Every structure is written in C-alpha cells, then in structure tokens.
C-alpha positions as CSV (number, residue, x, y, z in Angstrom):
1,M,213.8,82.7,178.6
2,N,213.5,79.0,179.3
3,I,215.2,76.4,181.4
4,T,215.9,72.8,180.5
5,G,217.0,70.0,182.8
6,L,214.3,70.3,185.4
7,L,212.7,67.2,186.9
8,A,209.4,69.1,187.4
9,R,207.9,72.6,187.1
10,D,205.3,74.2,189.3
11,T,204.8,71.1,191.5
12,Y,203.7,71.2,195.1
13,D,206.3,69.9,197.6
14,S,204.7,68.9,200.9
15,Y,208.0,68.9,202.8
16,L,209.0,72.4,201.6
17,G,205.4,73.6,201.9
18,G,205.0,75.3,198.5
19,Y,205.1,75.2,194.8
20,V,208.6,74.7,193.3
21,D,210.6,73.8,190.2
22,A,212.6,70.7,191.0
23,V,216.0,69.4,189.8
24,Q,217.9,66.3,190.9
25,A,221.2,67.1,192.6
26,G,224.2,66.5,190.2
27,N,222.1,67.3,187.1
28,T,222.7,70.2,184.8
29,L,220.3,73.1,184.3
30,T,220.6,75.1,181.1
31,F,219.3,78.7,180.9
32,N,218.4,80.0,177.4
33,V,217.6,83.6,176.7
34,I,216.4,84.6,173.2
35,F,217.7,88.1,172.4
36,T,216.5,90.3,169.5
37,A,218.5,93.4,168.8
38,N,216.7,96.6,167.9
39,S,217.3,98.7,164.7
40,Y,220.1,100.9,166.1
41,V,223.3,100.1,164.2
42,Y,226.1,99.1,166.6
43,Q,227.7,95.9,167.8
44,R,226.2,94.5,171.0
45,N,228.5,92.3,173.1
46,L,226.4,90.0,175.3
47,T,227.5,88.2,178.4
48,M,225.3,86.3,180.8
49,G,225.7,85.3,184.5
50,L,223.8,83.1,187.0
51,K,223.7,83.2,190.8
52,F,221.9,80.9,193.2
53,D,221.4,81.8,196.8
54,W,224.1,79.4,197.9
55,M,226.7,81.2,195.7
56,T,228.7,84.2,196.6
57,S,229.2,85.5,193.0
58,F,227.8,85.0,189.5
59,Q,228.9,82.3,187.2
60,N,229.3,83.9,183.8
61,T,229.5,82.8,180.2
62,T,233.2,82.4,179.2
63,T,233.1,84.8,176.2
64,D,230.9,87.6,175.0
65,T,228.6,87.1,172.0
66,A,228.4,89.8,169.2
67,V,225.0,90.7,168.0
68,Y,224.1,93.3,165.3
69,A,221.0,95.4,164.5
70,G,217.9,93.3,163.9
71,Q,219.6,90.0,164.7
72,T,218.0,87.3,166.9
73,L,220.0,84.6,168.7
74,T,220.0,82.5,171.8
75,I,222.4,83.0,174.7
76,T,223.0,79.8,176.7
77,L,224.5,79.2,180.1
78,A,224.7,75.7,181.7
79,Y,225.2,75.1,185.4
80,A,225.8,71.8,187.1
81,I,223.8,71.5,190.4
82,P,226.1,70.4,193.2
83,A,225.8,66.9,194.6
84,L,224.4,66.7,198.1
85,T,227.8,66.3,199.8
86,G,230.0,68.5,202.0
87,Q,229.0,72.1,202.2
88,Y,226.1,71.3,199.8
89,S,224.7,68.4,201.8
90,G,221.7,70.4,203.0
91,L,220.6,71.9,199.7
92,N,217.5,69.7,199.6
93,Q,216.3,71.0,203.0
94,Q,214.9,74.3,201.6
95,A,213.8,76.0,198.4
96,H,216.3,78.2,196.6
97,T,216.2,81.4,194.6
98,W,218.2,82.3,191.6
99,T,219.0,85.4,189.5
100,L,220.1,85.5,185.8
101,E,221.5,88.7,184.3
102,L,222.2,89.4,180.6
103,W,224.6,92.3,180.0
104,D,225.4,94.3,176.8
105,M,228.6,96.2,177.2
106,A,231.9,97.0,175.6
107,Q,234.3,94.1,175.0
108,G,236.5,93.5,177.9
109,A,234.3,95.6,180.2
110,T,233.2,94.4,183.7
111,W,229.7,94.2,185.1
112,N,228.2,97.2,186.8
113,A,229.0,97.1,190.5
114,Y,225.6,98.7,191.2
115,G,223.7,95.8,189.8
116,C,221.6,95.1,186.7
117,S,220.5,98.5,185.5
118,D,221.1,101.0,182.7
119,Y,222.1,104.5,183.4
120,N,222.4,105.5,179.8
121,Y,218.9,106.8,178.9
122,A,219.8,108.9,175.9
123,T,219.6,107.8,172.3
124,P,220.9,105.6,170.7
125,Y,220.6,103.5,173.9
126,V,224.1,102.0,173.6
127,Q,226.1,100.1,176.2
128,P,226.0,99.3,179.0
129,M,222.6,97.8,179.4
130,C,221.3,94.8,181.4
131,R,218.2,92.6,181.7
132,S,217.5,90.6,184.8
133,F,215.4,87.4,185.3
134,S,214.7,85.7,188.6
135,S,212.8,82.9,190.3
136,N,209.4,84.1,191.4
137,G,209.9,87.3,189.3
138,Y,207.6,88.7,186.7
139,P,206.0,87.2,184.6
140,Y,206.2,84.5,187.3
141,T,207.0,81.7,184.9
142,Y,209.5,80.0,187.3
143,H,209.3,79.3,191.0
144,S,211.9,78.7,193.7
145,L,214.2,75.8,192.9
146,A,214.1,72.5,195.0
147,V,217.2,70.4,194.8
148,Y,216.1,66.8,195.1
149,S,218.1,63.8,196.4
150,G,217.9,60.5,194.6
151,A,215.2,59.3,197.0
152,Q,213.1,62.5,196.4
153,A,213.4,62.3,192.6
154,G,212.4,58.6,192.8
155,S,209.5,59.5,195.0
156,Y,208.3,62.1,192.6
157,N,208.5,59.8,189.6
158,S,206.7,56.9,191.3
159,K,204.1,59.2,192.8
160,L,203.3,60.7,189.4
161,Q,202.7,57.3,187.8
162,A,200.9,55.8,190.8
163,S,198.6,58.8,191.2
164,A,197.5,58.6,187.6
165,M,196.8,54.9,187.8
166,I,195.0,55.1,191.2
167,N,192.8,58.0,190.1
168,S,191.7,56.1,187.0
169,L,190.9,53.0,189.0
170,N,189.1,55.0,191.7
171,D,187.0,56.6,189.0
172,V,186.0,53.2,187.6
173,L,185.8,50.9,190.6
174,G,184.8,53.5,193.2
175,S,181.8,54.8,191.2
176,T,179.5,51.7,191.7
177,F,177.0,50.9,194.5
178,T,178.2,47.3,194.8
179,P,181.4,45.6,193.5
180,A,180.9,44.3,189.9
181,P,181.5,40.6,189.3
182,G,185.2,39.8,188.9
183,T,186.5,42.9,190.5
184,S,187.2,41.7,194.0
185,S,190.9,41.2,193.4
186,A,191.3,44.6,191.7
187,L,189.4,46.3,194.6
188,A,191.7,44.7,197.1
189,M,194.8,45.8,195.3
190,L,193.4,49.3,194.8
191,A,192.7,49.6,198.5
192,Q,196.2,48.5,199.2
193,A,197.6,51.0,196.7
194,N,195.6,53.9,198.3
195,T,197.0,52.9,201.7
196,Q,200.6,52.8,200.4
197,M,200.0,56.2,198.8
198,A,198.8,57.7,202.1
199,L,201.8,56.3,204.0
200,A,204.1,57.6,201.3
201,N,202.6,61.1,201.4
202,N,203.0,61.2,205.2
203,A,206.6,60.0,205.1
204,Y,207.6,62.6,202.5
205,A,206.0,65.5,204.3
206,L,208.0,64.5,207.4
207,G,211.3,64.4,205.4
208,D,211.7,60.6,205.5
209,F,212.4,60.4,201.8
210,S,213.7,56.8,201.7
211,T,210.6,55.4,203.2
212,A,208.5,57.6,201.0
213,Q,210.2,56.3,197.9
214,T,209.6,52.7,198.9
215,D,205.9,53.4,199.7
216,Y,205.3,55.2,196.5
217,Q,206.8,52.3,194.5
218,N,204.6,49.9,196.5
219,A,201.6,52.0,195.6
220,L,202.6,51.9,191.9
221,N,203.1,48.1,192.0
222,D,199.7,47.6,193.7
223,A,198.0,49.9,191.2
224,N,199.6,48.0,188.3
225,A,198.4,44.7,189.8
226,A,194.9,46.0,190.1
227,Q,194.9,47.2,186.5
228,S,196.3,43.8,185.3
229,S,193.6,42.0,187.2
230,L,190.9,44.0,185.4
231,S,192.4,43.5,182.0
232,T,192.8,39.7,182.3
233,I,189.9,37.9,180.7
234,G,188.9,35.0,182.8
235,G,191.1,35.9,185.7
236,G,189.6,39.3,186.4
237,T,186.8,41.0,184.5
238,D,185.5,41.3,181.0
239,A,183.5,43.6,178.8
240,A,180.2,42.7,180.5
241,T,181.6,43.7,183.9
242,F,182.8,47.0,182.5
243,T,179.3,47.5,181.0
244,S,177.8,46.9,184.4
245,I,180.2,49.4,186.0
246,W,179.3,52.0,183.3
247,I,175.5,51.5,183.8
248,E,175.7,52.0,187.6
249,A,177.9,55.1,187.0
250,V,175.4,56.6,184.6
251,A,172.5,55.9,187.1
252,V,174.5,57.7,189.9
253,L,175.4,60.7,187.7
254,F,171.9,61.2,186.2
255,G,169.6,59.9,188.9
256,G,166.1,59.2,187.6
257,I,166.9,60.5,184.1
258,G,169.9,58.1,184.1
259,A,167.7,55.2,185.1
260,L,165.3,56.1,182.3
261,L,168.1,56.3,179.7
262,V,169.7,53.0,180.9
263,G,166.2,51.4,180.8
264,F,165.7,52.6,177.2
265,A,169.1,51.3,176.2
266,G,168.3,48.0,177.7
267,F,165.0,47.8,175.9
268,K,166.7,48.6,172.6
269,Y,169.3,46.0,173.3
270,L,166.7,43.3,173.9
271,R,164.9,44.2,170.7
272,V,168.1,43.8,168.7
273,R,168.9,40.5,170.4
274,T,165.4,39.3,169.6
275,R,165.7,40.2,166.0
276,A,169.0,38.4,165.8
277,S,167.6,35.1,167.2
278,A,167.5,32.2,164.8
279,G,163.7,31.6,165.5
280,Y,162.6,35.2,165.1
281,A,160.1,36.0,162.4
282,P,158.4,39.4,162.0
283,S,154.7,39.5,162.6
284,T,154.1,41.1,159.2
285,A,156.0,40.9,156.0
286,P,158.3,43.9,155.5
287,K,157.1,46.6,153.1
288,A,158.7,47.1,149.8
C-alpha cells in the first residue's frame, strides 16, 4: 500500500509533539493497494473503504472490482481532506488516525458488521475476506496524519529549504578559528538567519503559525543572502578564501597530523610555483 498527496512523511512536528505524516487541508490523499489474487479459481469482488477519526463511517469505493486467479491490480481510493472551516476548523490542532479496509465479497453484499475479519477458514478460502491497514499499524510505514493550515505548510517548506542552506553555511563558515577574508558579510547574514530560525521554531512550537511562517521565510532569505555574498567574486569571497577555510578545517579535524598534511601540501605547492616561474632553471640538466 502507498499514499500519494502528502506534504511530508515521518517528519517531527514540535507543536503536535511527535512524528507525523502531513497533508495540507483541502488537498486530496490517494490510497493505493496492490492486490494479487491467489491460484484458487473464482471471481473476487474487491471494495475498499477509508475512515479517519473525524468521520463516523467509512467512505467506500463506488463500485467493486473483479479480480481473477493469479491477477494483480491496484485498487485506488481518493479522499479530499476538509478545509479548516466550520466543524473541521480544529483539525490542525491534533494528529489523526485512519483505517483502510479492503474487502472481497459477493457482488451486492455489505461489509461485515463485526469488522475487518474472515470467518471462513475452510478451503478454498472464498468470500468474505478482508485486509486492514492503519496509521501506526504494522509494518509501521505510516504515522498519524497532521492536517496543516496554509501557514503550517508554508512554514514546513521554508524551514526545509532554510535548514539545508544554513547547515551547509554553518559547516563552511563555522569551522574556522577566525573569519576568512571576505566572509564578514556572509557571517553577519548567517547569524541573522540562525536567529530567525530559532524565533520561527519557538513560534511554531507555541502554535503561532503565521509568525513562524514569516520567520522561516526571513531565515531562508538571510541564508540566500549569505550564500550570494560568498559566491560573488569581488563582492564576497573567492577561491583563495575557500582554500583558507578548507585548510583551517583540515587542521581542526586532524590536529597535528592535519598540520603536517597541510604543511606538506603547502611545500609541494611552493615547489610547483617555483618551477613555473619564468626565471627558474634546474640546477642540473634533466636526464635523458
């Protein structure tokens, strides 16, 4: 089974306090179950139903699907997540569970009132039969569902981009003992981005999603500005500065060995530059 239409899977939501699968309110989730019939020769008639914890009954496929021995096909059920209005206005205030049931039964039959189970254990294992899937159920592929408002969805997208950019910049600019030449502007923007990210995280955890969305976007803008400053030759930094950053990072990571390696690289570099100089001549003629 798989689900399409999700905004995120297995993401931690600090407001809800756990890992969730997220969808934006008003969007459609599509549940797809791949079914393979066994070798017993009879016509299977499949119907599928879905129920979220805010629903009082299952929403079912409109018609049954005929499947024959050895055949494989996909049963699909689409469900439009309600907009956050009226009775559904608070759906984003908690995580939700869902249950999906796939039934094989005679045409025109109704679902078993006792739930998704099979009381026919004798061969040839004919109808009725049922298979159930659920959030947080084995094999634990899917989590509870978070229904996001527009501000929450915007917060998630901006945070995802800003975090990737800030982490990369922190790895480069935060790994040196002293700021490399030409990085002062980038460092200032990076510090501002980190501040905006912290403010956004706090606002989101408190349920102030509009403020969080603004702060996450500000963090992304500042991170982009820091990156642009580094990539602008003449206005930010250049290859020599990145080399300086790399050398200091190596020294930190490897300690004395790193210093030795960097020293050896520097010595080799000087020899190459010396040989490339216009006035350089070897002390002895090269051997044939």
